[in-house]
C-alpha positions in Angstrom: 0.2 -0.1 0.1 1.3 3.4 -1.1 1.8 6.1 1.9 2.9 9.3 1.5 6.2 9.7 4.0 4.4 12.4 5.1 1.6 10.2 6.3 4.5 7.6 6.8 6.5 9.1 9.3 4.9 11.8 11.0 7.2 15.1 12.7 8.2 15.1 15.9 10.9 16.7 17.8 14.5 15.0 17.3 15.9 15.9 20.6 15.3 15.6 24.2 14.3 19.0 26.4 13.9 18.8 30.0 12.4 21.2 32.6 12.7 20.0 36.1 15.2 17.4 37.6 14.1 14.3 37.1 12.0 12.4 38.8 9.8 15.8 38.4 6.8 16.4 41.7 4.3 15.2 39.7 6.0 12.4 38.3 7.0 11.4 41.7 3.7 11.8 43.1 2.2 8.8 40.5 5.5 6.6 41.5 4.7 6.7 44.8 1.0 6.3 44.2 2.3 2.7 42.2 4.5 1.9 45.1 1.6 1.3 47.2 -0.5 -1.1 44.9 1.3 -2.4 42.1 2.4 -5.7 42.5 6.6 -6.1 43.8 6.7 -8.2 40.9 7.5 -5.5 38.2 10.7 -4.1 37.0 11.2 -0.5 36.5 15.2 0.3 35.4 14.1 4.6 36.3 10.9 6.6 37.6 9.8 7.3 34.1 6.1 8.5 34.0 4.3 8.6 30.4 1.8 11.1 30.1 1.6 11.2 26.1 3.4 10.3 23.2 3.9 10.7 19.7 6.7 8.3 17.4 9.6 8.1 19.2 9.1 11.2 21.7 7.7 10.7 25.4 6.7 13.4 27.5 6.0 13.2 31.5 3.1 14.9 33.7 5.8 17.6 34.4 6.8 18.3 30.5 9.9 16.6 30.4 10.0 15.1 26.5 12.2 12.5 26.5 13.9 10.5 23.5 12.4 6.8 23.3 14.4 4.1 22.1 13.1 1.4 23.5 9.2 1.5 21.8 7.6 -0.6 24.6 10.1 -3.0 24.7 9.9 -3.0 20.9 6.1 -2.7 20.8 5.1 0.5 19.1 6.7 -0.4 15.6 5.0 2.6 14.1 5.8 4.4 16.8 3.8 6.2 19.7 0.0 6.8 18.7 0.5 6.8 15.1 -2.1 9.2 13.8 -3.2 6.1 11.0 -3.1 3.3 13.8 -5.0 5.7 15.8 -7.9 6.4 13.3 -8.0 2.8 12.5 -8.8 1.8 16.3 -11.1 4.4 16.6 -13.3 3.6 13.7 -13.5 -0.2 14.7 -14.0 0.8 18.2 -16.9 2.6 17.1 -18.3 -0.6 15.1 -18.0 -3.3 18.0 -15.3 -3.7 20.4 -15.1 -7.5 21.2 -16.9 -10.7 19.7 -14.7 -13.6 20.3 -13.2 -15.0 17.1 -13.0 -18.7 18.6 -17.4 -19.0 18.0 -17.9 -16.6 15.5 -16.7 -14.8 12.2 -15.7 -11.6 11.7 -14.2 -9.4 8.8 -10.9 -7.9 10.5 -9.9 -11.3 12.1 -10.2 -12.7 8.7 -8.9 -10.2 6.7 -5.3 -10.0 9.0 -5.3 -13.8 9.1 -5.2 -13.6 5.1 -2.5 -11.0 5.5 -0.3 -12.9 7.8 -0.4 -16.3 6.0 0.7 -14.2 2.9 3.4 -12.9 4.6 4.6 -15.6 6.4 8.5 -16.9 6.2 7.0 -19.9 4.8 6.0 -21.0 1.3 2.9 -23.3 0.4 -0.3 -22.4 2.7 -0.5 -21.3 6.1 -3.0 -21.0 9.0 -3.0 -18.5 11.5 -4.1 -18.9 15.3 -4.4 -15.4 17.1 -3.5 -14.7 20.9 -3.1 -11.8 23.1 0.8 -12.1 24.0 4.2 -13.3 22.6 4.0 -16.0 25.9 0.4 -17.1 24.4 1.9 -17.5 21.4 4.5 -19.4 22.3 1.9 -21.7 24.2 -0.3 -22.5 21.5 2.8 -23.4 19.6 4.3 -25.3 22.2 0.4 -27.5 22.2 0.1 -27.3 18.4 4.1 -28.8 18.2 2.6 -31.9 20.2 -0.3 -32.4 19.1 0.6 -32.4 15.5 3.6 -35.1 15.8 2.3 -37.1 18.6 5.8 -36.4 20.4 6.4 -34.9 24.2 9.8 -34.3 24.1 11.4 -30.3 23.0 14.3 -28.8 22.9 15.3 -25.1 23.2 18.5 -23.2 24.3 20.4 -21.8 27.2 19.7 -17.7 26.9 16.5 -17.8 25.4 13.5 -15.7 26.8 10.0 -16.8 25.3 7.7 -15.7 28.2 6.4 -16.3 32.0 4.0 -18.0 31.6 4.7 -21.7 32.5 5.5 -23.2 29.0 7.1 -20.5 27.6 9.0 -19.9 30.8 10.0 -23.8 30.8 11.7 -23.1 27.1 12.9 -20.2 28.8 16.6 -20.5 29.7 17.0 -17.2 30.6 17.6 -15.6 34.4 17.6 -18.1 37.3 15.0 -15.2 38.8 12.2 -16.5 36.3 12.0 -19.8 37.9 12.8 -19.5 41.3 9.8 -20.6 43.5 8.0 -21.8 40.7 9.2 -25.2 40.2 8.6 -27.6 38.7 8.7 -26.9 35.6 7.0 -28.5 32.2 8.8 -32.0 31.7 10.2 -32.8 28.7 11.9 -30.2 27.6 16.2 -29.9 27.4 17.9 -26.9 27.3 21.7 -26.5 25.0 24.0 -24.1 23.8 23.4 -20.9 21.5 25.8 -20.2 19.3 27.3 -17.1 20.6 30.3 -15.8 18.7 30.8 -13.3 21.0 31.4 -15.1 24.2 31.9 -18.8 22.8 31.8 -21.4 25.1 34.9 -22.7 27.0 35.2 -26.1 24.1 35.4 -24.1 21.2 36.4 -20.7 19.6 33.9 -18.0 18.0 34.5 -20.1 14.4 33.2 -23.2 16.0 30.2 -22.2 18.3 27.8 -23.6 15.5 28.9 -27.3 15.5 29.6 -27.1 19.0 25.8 -26.6 19.3 24.2 -28.9 16.6 27.0 -31.6 17.8 25.2 -31.1 21.1 22.1 -31.9 20.2 23.0 -35.2 18.1 25.7 -36.2 19.7 24.8 -35.4 23.2 21.0 -34.9 23.7 20.1 -38.0 21.0 22.4 -40.7 22.6 22.0 -39.4 25.9 18.7 -38.2 26.9 16.2 -38.4 24.6 15.9 -40.0 20.6 15.3 -37.6 17.6 11.9 -39.7 17.6 10.6 -38.4 20.2 11.5 -34.8 20.0 8.2 -33.0 18.8 10.0 -29.5 18.6 13.1 -27.5 18.4 12.3 -24.1 19.9 14.5 -20.9 18.9 14.8 -17.0 18.2 16.6 -16.3 15.3 18.1 -13.4 17.3 18.3 -13.9 20.8 16.5 -11.1 22.9 16.5 -10.7 26.4 20.0 -12.6 26.2 21.8 -9.5 24.6 20.4 -9.5 21.0 22.8 -12.1 20.3 23.3 -12.6 16.3 24.2 -16.6 15.7 26.2 -17.1 12.6 24.6 -17.4 9.5 25.2 -20.6 8.6 23.3 -22.1 12.2 19.7 -21.7 11.7 19.9 -23.2 8.1 21.7 -26.0 9.3 19.0 -26.4 12.2 16.7 -26.5 9.8 18.3 -29.1 8.2 18.7 -31.5 11.1 15.1 -30.8 11.9 14.3 -32.1 8.4 16.2 -34.8 8.8 14.5 -36.1 12.0 11.1 -34.9 11.1 11.6 -32.6 14.3 9.3 -29.0 13.7 11.5 -25.8 13.7 9.5 -23.1 15.7 10.9 -19.8 15.3 10.1 -17.2 18.3 9.6 -14.1 16.2 7.7 -12.0 18.7 10.6 -9.4 19.7 12.5 -9.8 16.0 9.4 -9.7 13.5 7.6 -7.1 12.5 9.9 -5.4 10.3 12.5 -4.9 13.6 15.5 -6.5 11.1 14.8 -4.5 8.2 13.5 -7.8 6.9 9.5 -8.9 7.5 11.0 -11.3 9.9 14.9 -12.2 11.2 14.7 -15.9 9.5 14.4 -14.3 5.7 17.9 -12.7 6.3 19.0 -16.5 5.9 16.5 -17.5 3.8 15.3 -20.5 6.5 11.6 -21.2 6.5 10.3 -23.1 10.0 7.0 -24.8 10.8 5.6 -22.2 13.4 6.6 -18.7 13.8 5.1 -17.0 16.7 4.9 -13.3 16.5 3.2 -10.7 19.0 5.1 -7.2 20.2 5.6 -5.0 16.7 2.3 -6.8 15.4 -0.5 -3.8 16.5 1.6 -1.2 17.6 1.0 -1.2 21.1 -2.2 -3.3 21.2 -2.6 -6.6 22.9 -1.9 -9.2 20.5 -0.2 -12.1 19.3 -0.5 -14.9 17.0 1.5 -17.9 15.0 1.5 -19.0 11.6 1.9 -22.6 10.6 1.9 -24.6 7.8 -1.7 -26.3 6.7 -0.8 -29.3 7.2 0.9 -28.5 10.5 -2.4 -26.7 12.4 -4.7 -29.4 11.5 -6.0 -30.2 15.1 -10.1 -30.5 15.1 -12.1 -27.8 17.0 -12.0 -27.5 20.4 -8.0 -28.0 20.7 -7.2 -24.9 21.2 -8.7 -21.3 21.5 -8.7 -18.0 23.1 -11.6 -15.5 24.3 -10.0 -12.4 23.6 -7.4 -13.4 20.5 -8.0 -11.9 17.5 -9.6 -8.6 19.1 -11.6 -6.9 16.4 -9.9 -3.4 17.6 -6.6 -5.1 17.4 -6.5 -6.6 14.3 -7.7 -3.0 13.2 -4.5 -1.7 14.4 -2.5 -4.8 12.8 -3.9 -4.2 9.7 -2.7 -0.3 9.8 0.4 -1.3 11.3 1.0 -4.0 8.2 -0.3 -1.1 5.7 2.6 1.2 7.6 5.6 -1.7 7.6 4.9 -3.0 3.7 4.1 0.8 3.0 7.9 2.0 3.6 8.7 1.1 7.5 10.7 -2.2 7.2 13.1 -0.4 4.4 13.5 2.5 7.2 14.5 0.3 9.6 16.8 -0.9 7.2 18.4 1.9 6.4 18.4 3.6 9.7 19.4 0.3 11.8 23.1 0.6 10.1 23.6 4.2 10.7 22.4 3.6 14.3 25.3 0.8 14.5 28.2 2.9 12.8 27.3 5.7 15.1 28.0 3.2 18.4 30.9 2.1 16.5 32.3 5.0 16.6 31.7 5.6 19.9 33.4 2.0 20.6 36.4 3.4 18.9 36.5 6.0 21.9 35.5 3.4 25.3 37.0 0.5 25.8 34.5 -0.2 27.9 32.6 -0.7 24.7 32.9 -4.2 23.9 30.7 -5.4 21.0 28.8 -3.4 19.1 25.9 -6.1 17.2 22.3 -6.2 15.6 20.3 -6.9 12.1 18.1 -3.6 11.8 16.9 -1.4 14.8 17.6 -4.6 16.7 21.0 -3.5 18.4 22.4 -4.0 21.3 26.3 -2.3 22.9 27.8 -4.5 25.3 29.6 -3.3 28.4 32.7 -5.2 29.2 35.3 -4.8 32.4 38.1 -4.9 29.6 37.8 -6.2 25.8 40.4 -8.9 25.4 38.9 -11.0 28.6 35.1 -10.2 27.2 34.3 -10.0 31.0 31.2 -8.6 31.3 30.5 -5.3 33.2 26.9 -5.5 34.4 27.4 -2.1 36.9 28.7 0.0 34.3 25.7 -0.5 31.6 23.5 0.1 34.6 24.8 3.5 35.4 24.9 4.0 31.5 20.8 3.6 31.6 20.8 5.7 34.4 23.0 8.2 33.0 21.1 8.5 29.6 17.6 8.8 31.7 18.8 11.6 33.6 19.4 13.2 30.3 16.4 12.5 28.9 17.1 9.3 26.2 15.1 5.9 27.3 17.4 3.0 26.7 16.8 -0.7 28.7 18.9 -3.7 29.2 19.6 -6.6 28.0 21.9 -9.7 28.5 24.1 -9.6 31.0 26.0 -6.2 30.2 24.1 -5.0 27.2 22.2 -1.7 26.2 19.6 -2.9 23.8 17.8 -0.1 20.9 15.2 -1.3 19.6 13.5 2.3 18.3 10.1 2.6 16.8 10.3 1.6 13.1 9.9 5.4 12.4 13.1 6.6 14.1 15.1 8.9 11.5 19.0 9.7 11.5 18.4 12.5 12.9 16.9 11.6 16.1 19.9 8.9 15.8 22.2 12.0 16.0 20.5 13.1 19.3 20.4 10.3 21.1 24.2 9.4 20.2 24.9 13.1 21.6 23.3 11.8 24.6 24.6 8.6 24.9 28.5 9.4 24.4 27.6 11.5 27.7 26.1 9.0 29.7 29.2 6.5 28.4 31.6 9.1 29.5 29.8 9.8 33.2 29.6 6.8 33.7 33.3 6.1 33.0 33.8 8.6 35.5 32.4 6.9 38.4 
């Protein structure tokens, strides 16, 4: 769909502007109220209170203006409150808010499923199941894989984060705190090493991480724990998100695909964070030409509305009525937002991510040359991370300095988040401009300098 650039990327300020010390008096009041009633399980890196937002700009109740490089954790793919998406939401809300797609039919859900089935990174005929979130999408994929194959065992990777519901949490292998006091996990899941070329395992160098990971599956798991004929699926993130935006070597996913095909195992790709154009292609797996059997998505699919989905090959998604369902999955308002989001992504925002992402990485590599504490810069498109280390030679992570950088950025009006052990992630809206990147990098340089002096 052709969309004029003025409509594709609305005008917005390029630089932050702070009018008081942070947090301001109104923000402090909101934080105090929150602390009295909200769950203590929530993690808040800094006291940001949002009053309104547009594009990559967030304004707090005290009038401070921030440049947002988080996009609600890679959710607001078209930017905050994109007028095109807001209009679609308003029009649908005036028609009807809900009519469960599990039991009835409506155009918004059907049309979105048709578009997603065609956009899927798999050739041939595909089918779609809608959920409310990424964790629910992973749960659906888990159930579908077991149902379709009749097998029970599943393989996942250390460092993975798939969500916080029990199945998704059991597949994850990110942080012990995610599992603490929640045992036992869902059984019949084995974790293996994810090929991280920046921090290879002790038994191999960075050139051998793919061999190590795949040999662990074939020559350890299949020989010592479970036969391949009992494995339903392998769940994998094309780029590990919470583990530090780890981009595996380009031969990893094709070789993993070959392994799955050889043993009749389903390949499930978790594109919850890496999908919807974030990497400069609609799907991260498209960078290496891999076709999964099931792909899970959420986050950027509806620009901030709660929606997730799985797409599977038609021969895989052949379970009978009643096997799985969702009351709110495929909500018509969320579907309307998603259809508008796809218009914008296909109308030029994926290309913008492919253009601005390398520009961001080049700016970060300039800072890497200036600051020895920046050990690695990696990513694809607008899914980018800068890793902080004690020293580059030993690659020893420095989470303390990373955390100080995040705080210094906030104090100067730029919003970033951490990921992995010691990385700062940059996952801005796909509408972000090079001019905004320049403004953000000025602040990021100041923040790194301040953290180095501590």
